[in-house]
N, C-alpha and C positions, 0 to 999 in steps of 0.2 A: 549381714551374711558374710559380707567381705571379711569381717573381724573373725569370724569363727574359721572361715577358710585359711587366713593368715595364721591364726593360731594353731591350727591343725598342722599346716605345713612346717611352722617353726618347731612344733613338738616331734614331728616326724624326723626332721632333719638333727634334732637334739638326740633322740633315741638312736639313729644310725651312727652319729659320731661318737657316742658314748661308748667307750670300750672299757670302762671301770672294772666290771665283772668277769670280762673275758677271761683273765688268766685263771681266776678261781674255777670257772667253769670247766675249763680244759683240764685242770688238775683233777677235779672231782671226776670228769669221763676217764681220764686216764687210771685213777684209783678203780673205778667200777670195772674197767676192762681187765686190768690184772688180777682183780679177785675172782672175776668170771673164769679167766684162764686157770687160776688156782683151783677153784672149784671143778673144772673139767679135766684138768690134766693132773691134778694133785694125787688121786688114788694110783694112777698109772706110774708116776714118778716114785711114790712110796713103795710099791710091789718091786719095782726095779732096784731100788736102793736096797732092800731089803733082801733080794736075791745076790746082789752083789757082796753084800756083808756076809751073807751065808757061806758064799764061795770064799771069801777071805779068811773066816773062820775055819773052815775045812781045810785050807791050805795051811793056816798057821798050826793046826792039830797035826797035820802030815809032818810038818818039820819038827815039831815037839816029839812026837813019836818015834821019828827016825832017830833021833838023838839018844 
C-alpha cells in the first residue's frame, strides 16, 4: 500500500512540475480568442471600412468633377 501511495505522490509531483506543453497550450488559447474576436467584431469592422471607402470615393469624385 505504501508503494502505491509513494508512486502516486511521485506522479503527482512530476505532473505538477512538468510544464513542457504549457507554451503550446497558451498559444492555442490565444489563437482561439483572436478567432472569436474576429468572428464577433469582423462584420462591424467590414461595414465601417466599406463606409469609409465609400466616403473616400465620393470625395475623389468631387475633386475629379470640380477640375
